[in-house]
N, C-alpha and C positions, 0 to 999 in steps of 0.2 A: 473827279477827272474832268481836265481842259482838254477843250480841243483846240491841237496844233492853228498857229492864224494862218495857215497853207491849205486847213483841207476845202473847207471853203471853195478854193479857187481851184483845186480836187476838179473838187463835185461838179462844178458849171462845165470845165472841161469835159469831162469825162461822159457824162450824159451827153453834151452837145457831142461828143469825134463818134461816141458810141451808136448813138443815132443815125449820125451821117454814112460812117462808117457802112452798118449794117444794113442802108439801103444800094450803098453802094455795091455792095457783099449779094446779095440777089440778086439784084441786076445784072453784072458782069458776072457773077456764081465766081467768084473768089471762095470758096472755103478752103479751108489749113488745114480740113483732112474732111472725106469719104466713108458714111458708116452702110456697110451689107445685110441689113437687117435679117436676111436670110440666110447667107453665110456665117450669120456673126462676127464680122468682121471688121475693121477698120484699114482702110488705104488713105497715102497723104495726098492733099492737095486733092483734084479733080479726076475720080474713075469714074470710067463709064459705067452703067449697070450688068451685073454677073447676072448672078440667079435669079434676084429677085432688085426687087425697085435698089436703086441707091438714093444714103437721103443725102442731102449737102446740108442738112437748116444746121446742124451743131457744128457743123464747121464754120458756115457765118458767121455763128452765133464767136466763135474759139474765134474767129479774122477778127471782129469787132472790140470784141475784149480786150483782144492784147493790145490792138493802135491804140482805143481807150485809157487803157493804163499806161501805155507809154508815154503819150499825150498826155496824159495828166499830170505823171513826174515830173517830163520836161516841167511844167507848166510853172507846178513848186518851185520849182528852179528859179522863177526870173523874180525878178526886185518888186519888194510889196507896192513899189511904187507905182511902175507900166498894170499893175493886174485892178488895183481900185477901180478901174473904171467897168471893170469889167460885170455887163449886168445879171442880176443872176437868174431875172425871169429868164434868161437864155437856157436853163436846166426845164425848163417845160419846154418854153417854145419852140425848141428846134423840133426834139421828140415827136408834140403832138402832129410839126407840119409834117413830119418825117413821117409818123402813122397814115396820116391824107395819100403822102404821096406810096406806100405799101397799097392802101387800098383801090388805088387808083391802078397801081401794076396787076392788081391781081383780080381788075373787074371782070377779068371775063369766066373769075370762078362767081361772081354774085348775080350775071346776067341771064345765067342758062333759064 
């Protein structure tokens, strides 16, 4: 089984875009949907808590995943000459940087 030539481009773009969009979604609460575990119900976009706490994490993951999928597929359509300069180290450097940003955003939980 051979890997298509566009797969490395898709993988790099997906990893970078997913990490960046996830941090933006967490910081600005861009959830695609909200889960209410007390009611065992899903709601569209961001909803306030109902009978219990509202969980936005699943919506943030969906937002980042769909955004990364779309931009990764668009990047696959770019001609090969334009993507040859895409550094594969971006697929780990940007997510590590975004983990540091999330750690900074959640520093209140660690410094209690």
